[in-house]
N, C-alpha and C positions, 0 to 999 in steps of 0.2 A: 106554186113556187113561187118563190122569194123572187122582187124586184134582181135582186145582189147574186142570187144563182142562175137565173133566165143570163145575166149577164156576164156569166165565169161561160157558162157553156156556148156563147157566144162567141164569147175570144179565145175561151181554150181547145174548145171542144168540149162536145159531152165524153165521160168518161169510158163509153162503151161504146164510142167510136175508133178515141183516141186508143182503144185496148183490142178494138177488131184490126182496126191500121195496121199498128204494128204487128198482130199477129200476121196480117197477109203478109207485111211483108219480108220475114220471118224468114215464110214458109217460103216464099220467092226465091229468096237468098238461099238459105240449102240447099234449092232443089240447084241452082244455080254454081252455087259448089258442086254438087254431086257428079252433072255433068259438064264442068271442065278437069273430076277427074277423074272422066270415064273420055276424055278424051272427045269429049261433042263440044262442034263451035257453031249449032246453029241453033236459031230455035227454032225447039219443038215444039210442040200441040201440047204437053204438059207446060213446055217455061209459058205459053200463051193463054194460058187459060190463067195459070197465080202470077202474070202479073195482069191480068183484064182484071183479077180480083182486088189485086194491089188499090190500080187506078180504079175501079172504083168506090173503096176504102176511103183511100187518101181524097174523093168527094165530098166527103161527109166533114171532113176536119176544116181550120182556115185554113188559111195563102202561106203562112210562118209557119206551122205545124206540121209540114206536109201535104196539104192538099192543092187541092185542082190542078193534080197532073193532066 
């Protein structure tokens, strides 16, 4: 890779990591909306699993991109 691409990935995050983080966040928020509509107001096992996955995906991103949660 070129130095410019390395710098871009460091500053903006690798495109596949950004996509994975967005997908994990979307799944977490969709689950939260479903649970809210169902009247569930506690952290279910599914929520905890999705939240852990979103946090794991965010660790690969720069802080300003939503990383390091």
